[in-house]
N, C-alpha and C positions, 0 to 999 in steps of 0.2 A: 407241675413243672413240665416243661417241654422235654422232648427226647430226640436224639439224632434221627433224622429221616421221617419225622412225624410232621404232617401238615398242621400248623398251629391253629387252635380254635380262635374264633372271633373274640376279641376282648370286649368288655362292656363299652358301650358308646360314650364318647366324650360329651359333656354338657353343652359345649360351644364348639362349632366346627373350626378346624384348624387346617393349616397348609403343611404338606410334606415338602420341605425346602429343597430336597435333593434325592432323587430316585432314578433308577436305571431300568425302565420298563422294556428297554431293548434287550436286556439280558434275561433270558427265560428263567422263571422260577421253577425249581425242581425240589424234590423232597430232600435231597442231599446237597448241601451248599457246595461241597468240593467238586461236584459234577456239573456245576453251572457253566455254560459256555455261551458266548454272545453271537455265535455264527453257526453256519451249517443248517441242516434240515430242521433243527429245533428253533429256528428264528421265530419270534412271536408274531402273531397276526393282529390285525386291528381288533378282532373279536377278543383275543387274549387281553389286550390292553383295556378294552371296554370292561371286561369282567374284573380285572384288577382294580380299576377305578370305581366300579360299582361296589365291590367289597369294601374298599376304603371309605366311600361315602356312607355306607351303612353303619359305620362306627364313628362317624364324625370327622373324617379326613376327606373333605369334599373338594380339595384343590391340591395339585401337585406341581412341582417343577421337575420336568423330565430332562435329564442331563445326557447329552450326546458327547462323548469324549474321544471319538475318532471319526474319520470321514463317513464310514458306514452308519454309525449311530447318530451322527449329526444329520445325515440325510433322513434317517428314520424319524428323528425328532421333529424335523420340519414338516414331514408328511403327517405325523400323528397329531401335532398341535392344532391343525386345521380340522381334525375330525372330532376332537373331544373338548367341549367347553370347560371342563375342569382341569385342563392341562395347559401350562405354559412351558416354554423350553429354554434351555441354556445349552450352548455349544462351544466347543474348544478342542484343542489337541491336548490330551492328557500328557503330563510330563514324561510318563513312561513310554508313550508312543513316539516321542520326538526323536530320540537317537536313531532308531531304525529308519525313520523317514529321511533324516539327514544323511545317513550312510548310503541310502538308495538314491540320493539326489532329488528327492521329491518333497522336501520340506517347504520350499517356497510355493510350489503348486498347491500343497495342502493348506498353507496359510491363506492363499488366494481364495480357495473354495470356502473355507470357514468365513472369511470376510464377506463373500457374496451371500452366503446363507444367513449371516448374522443380521441382515437388515429386514428379514421377515418380521412383520409386526407382532407376531406371537412368540418370537424369540426375544426374551426379555433380559437375558444375562449372558455374559461371556464366561464360560467355565465348563469343566473345571480345569484351570491352568495353575501352574505353580511349580513346586520342586518336590522331588521324591528321591532322597538319598538312601532309601531302604532297598528298593528294587533295582535302581540304576547306580552303577559303580562310578568311581571318580572320573573315568574316561567319558562319561556322558553328562557330567555336571555343567560344562560350559554351554553345550547346546540347549540343555534344559533352561539355563538362565536366559539365553538369547530368546528362546520361545516365550518364556514368562514375560520378558520385557515387551515382546511383540504383542502379546495378549493384553497387557496393561494398556498399551497405546491404543489397541483396537477398542477396548472398553471405553476409553476416554473419547475417542473419535466418534463412536456410535452412541454415546450417552447411556450405555448399558452398565448395570452393576457388574462387578467382577466376583465370581466364585472361585476361591483359592483352594487348591490341593496342597497340603503341607504334611509331608511325612519324613520325620527325622531330619528336618531342615529348617527349624524355627528361626534361627538367627539369620540365615541367608534370605528367607522369605521377607522378614522384616527389613533387612538391609536393602533389598532390591525395591521394595515398595517405597522406602524412604528416598532412595536415589531417583526413582522414576517419577515419584509423586503418585499416590494411590488415586484411583478413580473416586469420584464423589461418594459412591456407595460401594463398599468392599465387604465381602462376606468370607469369613474363614469357615469353609465347609468342613464338617466333622472335626470340630476343634479338638486338638489333641495336646495342647500346651498345658503348662502349669499356671499357678497364680501369677507369677511374675510376668509371663507372656500375656496372660489375660489382661493384666493391668496396663501393659503397653498398648495392646490392641484397643482397649476401652478408651484410653487417653487419645488415641488417634481417631476414634470415632468409628472403628470397624464393628460389624455385627459378628457375633459368635453363634454358629449353628451347632447344636449338640445332637449327636446320634445315639444309637443304642448303647454304645460304649459307656455312656455316663451312668448306666444302670448296673454295670459290672461291679461285683464286690470289690475287685482290685483297683477300681478307678477312683481312688480317693482324691488324687490331684485334680481330676476333671470336675468332681463335685465341688471341690474348694474353689475352682475357677468359676463355675456356674454361680456359686453362692455370692460372689462379688460382682457379677455382671449385671449392670442395670437392666431392668425389665424391658426397656425400649431398645436394647441391643441384643436380644435373645431370639434365636430361631430354633426350630426343631426339624429333624430330618430322619429318614430311615437309611439312606444310602443303599436301599434294597437293590439286589437281594443279599447284600452283605450286612455285617454288623448287627445281627439280630439281637434285640434287647432281652434282658432277663424278663420273664421266666422262660423264654423260648430259645435260648442259646443252643446252637447245634443244629437248628433248622434254618431253612431259607427264609430270609426276611421279605417283607412286602409292605406296601403303604398302609394296609389295614392294621399292622402291628404298631404303628406310631403311638396309639394311646398308652402303651406301656411306658414308652420313653417320656411322654408328656406328664404322666402321673408321677414318674420318678423325679422329673425336674421340679414339679410342684412340691414334692416332699422335701427335696434338697433346699428349695428356696423358702420353705415354711409358709407357703401360700396355698389357698384352695385351688382345686383343679380348674375351676372356671376362670379364675384370675390368670393362671398360666395360659390357658387356651386363648383368652382374649388378647394377651400380649403377643403370643405367637402369631395369631391371625392378623392383628393390626400391623405388626412389624412387617410381615410378608406383603401385605397389601401396600404398605408404604414403599417397600423396596421394588416390587415388581409391577405395581399398578393393578388395574382391574383385570379379572379373569374374563 
């Protein structure tokens, strides 16, 4: 078992290479997750990113989607996707970034920059955008919704998939997607709903991306949701350096730890690991295109 502050060991390699659907390599990995910070002198270098990708590839995670969710990390993402053939990018303004930008009168300028960056050929998704009613109080909900609608429109105008952040806001996320009309490809990043929400998303054709939370002992609802999700609508992710899977909870997450989640997903679905790997890989290739 992992322990807080320990650098997790390499898991056994997967039998078929897979894609980490959502990771934040702009956020430096440290031994203690609570100390992780995305800026300042500890900002990662290209060499740090290359090392993280090499570690991941050594255990069968040979492709990642790097997600930039503010202007600094969006610029970082655009810079890094050109340097690493195993990396594609997604960019957006995270819903928790939006209220402060609006208060400062900088939201439109930030949207304009995200739109300019989004046309880069290796930026293959708009995300993560959505709603977060956990960290942002009621006073910020209206501008979060406005920004979510803007990102939905951007995804449709650019022909990009949409990666959605949804925390404590399931009904409102589904409502807005229905009102606006979801992009042709819509992904619920770090799916956190129950079976009823999973059924609704499945019926609408969305893909559900499961993170390390699906391996937590307490996550019975997530495993029940995964159990009913068709294999062609399943993705896997780390959301690194957050949401570290069992057995390494308490330590910083990284793309090389995705095999723990994939193996847990295979167990939940009652399929062999190779079958789960093949589904995760094929679905990601269909969503994002060739690396």
